C-alpha positions in Angstrom: 82.2 91.9 128.2 85.3 90.8 126.4 85.9 91.1 122.7 85.0 88.0 120.8 86.6 86.9 117.5 83.5 85.0 116.3 81.3 88.1 116.9 83.9 90.2 115.2 83.8 88.0 112.1 80.0 88.0 112.2 80.0 91.8 112.3 82.5 91.9 109.4 80.3 89.7 107.2 77.2 91.7 108.2 78.9 94.9 107.1 80.1 93.2 103.9 76.6 92.1 103.1 75.2 95.6 103.8 77.9 97.3 101.7 77.4 94.8 98.9 73.7 95.5 98.9 74.3 99.2 98.8 77.1 98.7 96.3 74.7 96.7 94.1 72.7 99.9 93.6 75.9 101.6 92.4 77.2 98.7 90.4 80.1 98.0 92.8 78.9 94.9 94.6 81.5 92.6 93.0 84.4 94.6 94.3 82.9 94.9 97.7 82.4 91.1 97.9 86.0 90.5 96.7 87.5 92.9 99.1 85.5 91.8 102.1 86.1 88.2 101.1 89.9 88.7 100.9 90.1 90.3 104.4 87.6 87.8 105.8 89.6 84.9 104.4 92.8 86.3 105.8 91.4 86.6 109.3 89.8 83.2 109.2 93.2 81.6 108.2 95.0 83.6 110.9 92.6 82.2 113.5 93.2 78.6 112.2 97.0 79.1 112.2 97.1 80.8 115.6 94.9 78.0 117.1 97.2 75.3 115.7 100.3 77.2 116.8 99.1 77.8 120.4 98.2 74.2 120.9 101.8 73.4 120.0 100.8 70.1 118.5 100.6 71.4 115.0 103.3 74.0 114.4 103.9 72.8 110.8 100.2 73.0 110.2 100.2 76.6 111.4 103.0 77.5 109.0 101.2 75.7 106.2 98.0 77.6 106.9 99.9 80.9 106.8 101.5 79.9 103.5 98.0 79.2 102.1 96.8 82.6 103.4 99.7 84.3 101.7 99.1 82.5 98.4 95.3 83.2 98.5 95.9 86.9 99.2 98.5 87.2 96.5 96.1 85.5 94.1 93.2 87.7 95.0 95.4 90.8 94.8 96.5 89.8 91.4 93.0 89.1 90.4 91.9 92.5 91.7 94.7 94.7 90.4 96.6 93.0 87.6 94.2 90.6 85.8 93.4 91.6 82.2 90.2 89.5 82.0 88.6 90.4 85.4 88.6 93.9 86.8 86.6 94.3 90.0 85.8 97.9 91.0 88.8 99.2 93.1 86.5 101.5 95.1 84.2 98.6 95.9 87.3 96.5 96.8 88.5 99.2 99.2 85.0 99.4 100.8 84.9 95.6 101.2 88.4 95.6 102.9 87.3 98.5 105.1 84.5 96.5 106.5 86.9 94.7 108.8 88.4 97.7 110.6 84.9 99.1 111.0 83.8 95.7 112.5 86.8 95.8 114.8 85.9 99.2 116.1 82.2 98.1 116.5 83.3 95.1 118.5 85.8 97.1 120.6 83.1 99.7 121.5 80.7 96.9 122.4 83.3 95.3 124.6 84.0 98.6 126.4 80.2 99.1 126.9 80.1 102.2 124.7 
């Protein structure tokens, strides 16, 4: 079985949902959702940009999508770490971001048959 990006994204969002539910018990759900959403948005925009670039019909669109990705991540990073009005939990944020590497390992192991 080959690795599948859609399955990887589904696994990521499943882990984010489970971590947010567990984090809700500890009061860290907001940070988990923000961190998981940041990395999930980043991967989704990379998929869109790479698809547009590989089709070679929309190279400018690919560059535009990557610019939007950068702007979104800078905005979320500012919101998470520098905003004076909104302070998500940094540990929850780290847990949310960590859901993607865990999902990647999960998908790789499934693809290898392990």
